[in-house]
C-alpha positions in Angstrom: 3.9 -2.3 -19.8 1.9 -4.2 -17.3 -1.1 -2.8 -15.5 -0.2 -0.3 -12.8 -2.3 -0.4 -9.6 -2.2 2.2 -6.9 -3.7 1.5 -3.5 -4.8 5.0 -2.9 -6.3 7.3 -0.3 -7.6 10.5 -1.9 -7.4 12.3 1.4 -3.7 11.7 1.7 -1.3 14.3 0.1 1.4 11.7 -0.6 -1.1 9.4 -2.2 -2.4 12.2 -4.4 1.2 13.3 -5.3 2.0 9.7 -6.2 -1.1 9.3 -8.4 -0.2 12.6 -10.2 3.4 11.4 -10.7 2.1 8.3 -12.4 -0.5 10.1 -14.5 2.2 12.7 -15.5 4.1 9.8 -17.1 1.1 9.2 -19.4 0.0 6.1 -17.4 -3.6 5.5 -16.4 -3.4 3.3 -13.4 -6.0 1.1 -11.8 -7.0 3.1 -8.7 -8.0 1.1 -5.6 -9.4 3.2 -2.9 -8.3 0.7 -0.3 -10.3 2.2 2.6 -13.4 1.4 0.6 -12.1 -1.8 -1.0 -9.4 -3.3 1.2 -7.1 -5.9 -0.2 -7.8 -9.5 0.8 -5.2 -11.2 3.1 -3.9 -13.0 0.0 -3.5 -9.8 -2.0 -1.8 -8.0 0.9 0.5 -10.9 1.4 1.4 -10.8 -2.3 2.0 -7.0 -2.1 4.3 -7.5 0.9 6.3 -10.1 -1.0 6.7 -7.7 -3.9 7.7 -4.9 -1.6 10.2 -7.2 0.2 8.7 -6.1 3.6 7.0 -7.7 6.5 3.6 -6.5 7.7 5.0 -4.4 10.6 7.1 -2.4 8.1 4.0 -1.0 6.3 2.0 -0.5 9.4 1.0 3.1 10.3 2.0 3.1 13.9 -0.4 5.8 15.2 -3.4 4.4 13.5 -2.5 0.9 14.6 -2.3 2.0 18.2 -5.6 3.8 17.9 -7.1 0.5 16.5 -5.6 -1.5 19.3 -3.3 -3.4 17.1 0.0 -4.4 18.8 2.4 -5.7 16.1 4.7 -7.2 18.7 1.8 -9.4 20.0 0.8 -10.8 16.6 2.2 -13.2 14.1 2.6 -11.9 10.5 -0.5 -13.7 9.4 -2.5 -12.2 12.3 -1.1 -8.8 11.5 -2.1 -9.1 7.9 -5.6 -10.1 9.0 -5.8 -7.1 11.3 -4.6 -4.8 8.5 -7.3 -6.1 6.1 -9.9 -5.6 8.9 -8.6 -2.1 9.6 -7.2 -0.8 6.2 -6.5 2.7 7.7 -3.4 1.1 9.4 -1.8 0.2 6.0 0.8 2.7 4.9 0.0 4.4 1.7 0.2 4.7 -1.2 1.4 1.4 -2.6 1.9 1.0 -6.3 2.1 -2.4 -8.0 3.5 -2.8 -11.5 3.5 -6.4 -12.6 6.0 -8.3 -10.4 7.3 -5.1 -8.7 5.8 -2.8 -6.0 6.9 0.3 -4.2 5.7 2.4 -1.4 5.1 6.0 -2.4 6.8 7.6 0.5 8.3 9.7 -0.9 6.3 9.6 -4.2 9.4 9.4 -6.3 10.0 5.9 -5.0 7.5 4.6 -7.5 9.5 5.8 -10.5 11.9 2.9 -10.3 9.1 0.4 -10.9 7.4 2.3 -13.8 10.1 1.9 -16.4 
């Protein structure tokens, strides 16, 4: 099995539930506390490709509004840059397993990429 990485916020209940779900399967994931260590624009773009989503689809709307980020006024590249600069606006948790990724909302979503 390839390395499992979880982009994690320990203060988020869904993120904690997702991490526990992974660990309960006997997997020790690489944990990235993305608020402390945000992904680069290149990493976030790769994650978006693996998720099959555009940046606006993993944008936390309330946090984006609070940060003054208007997704309708930005290109995808500009939105990715804004998300890297303000990682709290990135939906969480995101789990990456090799060439697959899943958003842990609900946490059970990640089970499909762990097999």
